[in-house]
C-alpha positions in Angstrom: -53.0 -46.5 20.3 -52.3 -44.0 17.5 -54.1 -46.2 14.9 -57.2 -45.8 17.0 -57.2 -42.2 16.4 -56.3 -42.5 12.8 -59.4 -44.7 12.5 -61.4 -42.0 14.4 -60.3 -39.3 11.9 -60.7 -41.6 8.9 -64.5 -42.3 10.0 -65.0 -38.6 9.9 -63.5 -37.8 6.5 -65.2 -40.6 4.9 -68.3 -38.9 5.8 -69.6 -41.8 8.3 -72.6 -40.4 10.3 -71.5 -42.3 13.3 -68.1 -41.2 13.0 -69.0 -37.6 12.9 -71.3 -38.0 15.7 -68.7 -39.8 17.9 -66.1 -37.0 17.5 -68.8 -34.2 17.9 -70.6 -35.8 21.0 -69.7 -32.9 23.4 -69.6 -30.2 20.9 -72.3 -27.5 20.6 -75.1 -27.4 18.0 -73.4 -25.1 15.5 -70.2 -27.2 15.9 -72.0 -30.4 15.0 -73.8 -28.8 11.9 -70.5 -27.9 10.4 -68.9 -31.1 11.0 -71.9 -32.9 9.5 -71.3 -31.3 6.1 -68.6 -33.8 5.4 -71.5 -36.4 5.0 -72.5 -34.6 1.8 -69.1 -34.2 0.4 -66.9 -37.1 1.8 -63.3 -38.3 1.0 -61.8 -41.6 0.2 -59.2 -42.1 2.9 -56.5 -44.6 2.9 -53.9 -45.4 5.5 -50.1 -45.7 4.6 -49.0 -49.2 4.5 -46.7 -50.5 7.2 -44.6 -47.8 8.7 -45.4 -45.3 6.0 -43.9 -44.0 3.0 -41.6 -41.0 3.6 -43.9 -37.9 3.0 -47.1 -39.8 2.7 -48.2 -39.1 6.2 -50.5 -41.7 8.2 -53.7 -40.9 6.0 -54.2 -39.9 2.4 -57.6 -38.0 1.8 -58.8 -37.9 -1.7 -61.8 -36.2 -3.4 -62.3 -35.1 -6.9 -61.4 -31.5 -6.1 -58.8 -31.9 -3.5 -56.4 -34.3 -1.8 -53.8 -34.1 1.0 -51.7 -36.4 3.2 -52.2 -36.1 6.9 -49.9 -36.9 9.6 -51.8 -37.7 12.9 -50.4 -36.8 16.3 -52.1 -37.6 19.6 -51.1 -36.1 22.9 -52.0 -35.2 26.5 -50.0 -32.1 26.1 -50.9 -28.9 24.2 -47.5 -28.5 22.7 -45.5 -31.2 20.8 -42.0 -30.2 19.8 -40.5 -31.9 16.5 -37.0 -33.5 16.6 -35.1 -36.4 15.3 -37.8 -38.7 13.6 -40.8 -36.4 14.0 -38.6 -33.6 12.4 -37.7 -36.0 9.6 -41.4 -36.6 9.0 -42.2 -32.9 8.8 -39.4 -32.4 6.2 -40.4 -35.3 4.2 -44.1 -34.0 4.1 -42.8 -30.6 2.9 -40.6 -32.1 0.3 -43.4 -34.3 -1.1 -45.7 -31.3 -0.9 -43.3 -29.1 -3.0 -42.7 -32.0 -5.4 -46.4 -33.0 -6.0 -48.1 -29.7 -5.5 -49.9 -31.0 -2.5 -50.9 -29.3 0.9 -49.7 -31.8 3.7 -51.5 -31.5 6.9 -51.1 -32.2 10.5 -54.2 -33.5 12.5 -53.5 -33.1 16.4 -55.8 -34.8 18.8 -55.5 -33.6 22.3 -56.7 -36.4 24.9 -59.1 -35.6 27.8 -60.6 -32.5 26.4 -64.4 -31.9 25.9 -65.8 -30.3 22.6 -63.7 -30.5 19.3 -60.5 -32.0 20.4 -58.9 -32.1 17.0 -56.8 -29.2 15.5 -55.4 -28.9 11.9 -52.2 -27.3 10.7 -50.8 -27.1 7.3 -47.2 -27.7 6.3 -45.9 -24.7 4.4 -45.2 -25.1 0.7 -44.9 -22.7 -2.1 -46.3 -24.1 -5.3 -50.2 -24.5 -4.4 -52.7 -23.7 -7.1 -56.4 -23.5 -7.6 -58.8 -24.4 -4.7 -56.0 -25.7 -2.7 -54.2 -22.3 -2.8 -57.6 -20.7 -1.7 -58.0 -23.1 1.1 -54.3 -22.9 2.2 -54.7 -19.2 3.1 -57.5 -20.1 5.7 -55.4 -22.7 7.4 -52.6 -22.0 10.2 -49.1 -23.3 9.6 -47.3 -24.9 12.3 -46.0 -22.3 14.6 -42.4 -21.7 15.2 -40.3 -21.8 18.4 -38.1 -18.9 19.4 -35.2 -20.8 17.5 -37.5 -21.0 14.2 -38.2 -24.7 14.5 -41.8 -25.7 13.6 -43.9 -27.4 16.4 -47.5 -28.1 17.3 -49.5 -26.0 19.5 -52.9 -27.1 19.9 -54.4 -23.6 20.8 -53.1 -22.1 17.6 -54.6 -25.1 15.4 -58.0 -24.7 13.4 -60.7 -26.8 15.0 -61.7 -29.9 12.9 -65.3 -28.8 12.5 -64.2 -25.5 11.0 -61.8 -27.3 8.7 -64.7 -29.7 7.6 -66.9 -26.6 6.8 -64.3 -25.0 4.8 -63.7 -28.3 2.9 -67.4 -29.1 2.3 -69.2 -26.0 1.4 -71.1 -26.5 -1.7 -70.4 -24.8 -5.2 -73.7 -22.6 -4.5 -72.1 -21.2 -1.3 -68.8 -20.3 -3.1 -70.7 -18.7 -5.9 -72.9 -16.7 -3.3 -69.7 -15.7 -1.5 -68.1 -14.6 -4.7 -71.2 -12.7 -5.8 -71.3 -10.9 -2.4 -67.5 -9.9 -2.7 -68.0 -8.7 -6.3 -71.2 -6.5 -5.3 -69.3 -5.1 -2.4 -66.3 -4.3 -4.5 -68.5 -2.7 -7.3 -70.2 -0.5 -4.4 -66.7 0.7 -3.1 -65.7 1.4 -6.6 -68.9 3.4 -7.2 -68.6 5.2 -4.1 -64.9 6.1 -4.7 -65.9 7.4 -8.2 -68.7 9.4 -6.8 -66.3 11.1 -4.2 -63.7 11.9 -7.0 -66.4 13.5 -9.0 -67.5 15.6 -6.1 -64.0 16.6 -5.3 -63.4 17.7 -9.0 -66.7 19.8 -9.0 -65.5 21.5 -5.8 -62.2 22.3 -7.4 -63.9 23.7 -10.5 -66.3 25.9 -8.4 -63.4 27.1 -6.4 -61.6 28.1 -9.5 -64.6 30.1 -10.7 -65.0 32.1 -7.5 -63.1 35.5 -7.5 -60.4 36.0 -5.1 -61.3 37.8 -1.8 -59.4 41.0 -2.8 -61.4 41.2 -6.1 -64.7 41.0 -4.2 -63.5 44.0 -2.1 -62.4 46.0 -5.1 -65.7 45.7 -6.6 -67.4 46.9 -3.6 
């Protein structure tokens, strides 16, 4: 059964229109539009052979600018606690992420829910660089239990359509966003400089004004 959902996610990531439509059938128009962006910027996705190599996950998604291993989990419950073999999988993903500078992911599929049933989580690593590092800041990590153990909580994950939107924005969109941020930063800087000059002018005028007792003495 798990392999069925691996194929479902793979069909989306490789940019299959039918695959994307199947996953977003009960989503609203905006969610469908975000998910469809992957058709323009698809991935090569391969499944780990056999029972999987330690730290390789169930799927490996590769594109010219980014790649990541994905561990797929399907469940009827919103929370999945890691222990034994599943905790070993998590630690192996984290270890390989640190060793190779990758951002391992968990893709959690909740059964029996309408809309976007997939949620994405990152495995915390410390040596990401470039675009992966930027993307990592937008993804939620696996939440922790009261004892500090990572687990999966569907309600705290990033919906797949939003994840695809982050992954598949074109370079023009990134450039436009960067220009917007720069223009705002410049505007804030100019405003701060103007306020500083106004304060300095007020201070000078205040120093030039005679003290109150001097004004009375002149009168």
